[in-house]
C-alpha positions, 0 to 999 in steps of 0.5 A: 546159146550156141552163138555164146559158144561160139563167142568164148570159144573164138575168143580162148582161141585168139587169146592164145594166138597171141600169148603161147600161139605155138600151144594152140596146135598142141591142145589142139591135138591133144585134145582130139586124141583124149575125144577119140580114146574116150568115144573108142571107150565107150563103144567098147561099153555100148557094145557090151551093153545092146549086145545083151541087151538084145540077146535078152529081147530074143531070149523073152527076158524082155517080154517077160520084163515087161509081165513083171513090171506090167503093173508100175508101167500100167500106173505109170504110162496107162494102157498100153499095147504090149510091144509099148510096154516092151519098148518101155521095160527095155528101156528103163531096164537099160536105164538102171543099169547105166547103158543109156545107148541101148535105152535111147533106141526103145524109149524113141521108138516106144513114144513113136508107138503111142502117138497119132498121125492127128496129134500135135502136142506131146501126151502124158505118156509121152512127157513119162517116158521122157521124163523118166529117161532123163531123171533115169534111176540107176542100180549100176552106173556102167557108163560113168563107171567105164569112163572112170576107169578109163582115167585111173580113177582107185575106186570107181565104183564107190559112186554105185551107192551116191549114184542111186540114192540121187537119180531115185530121188530125181526119178520120185520128183519127175514122177510126181510133178508129171502126175500132178501136171497131167491130171491138173492138165486133164481136169482143167481142159476139154477130151481130147479125142487124138488120144490112143483109146485108153492111153493118153491120159490127155496132153499136156 
């Protein structure tokens, strides 16, 4: 895939050099400027939401949220420690608010703490967290709304309902598939000895 992308870029630049060489530099500069502006916009959005998440952690809101979500977390991920529950709750909550940058560190930390030195493959809870992060059910897609507003959208909030519906459906489908394949793998494989007691749910 990387080779194909490289060939596309090289062929496009070559074509422009022969057909309109004066536009190569102007297009490159314009694209670079747009990229920098978009980066600054995203940085501002992420700083705000990561700050809010950190305040929630310091105020104990994340711990309370983890306790509130514990039945759902236990069903999705098996029995986990309170620390892992808190990280999972932070990841899910941040994704629901469209703050992917705030969700990623919590998700990575949760997966690291669910792993053991003897593991060679991802466990079902790890895969479940990856799927939930990828499908990312969103109640308020703040990042996308910020980007749309940056580029002059007149009604950026109109994506809230479609985003919620689509992301909810993909999350449900992802959870069902992980549960089905995880249960099938656990049923057809011998017990795995390298997992965390009570929370491994097998390896797929």
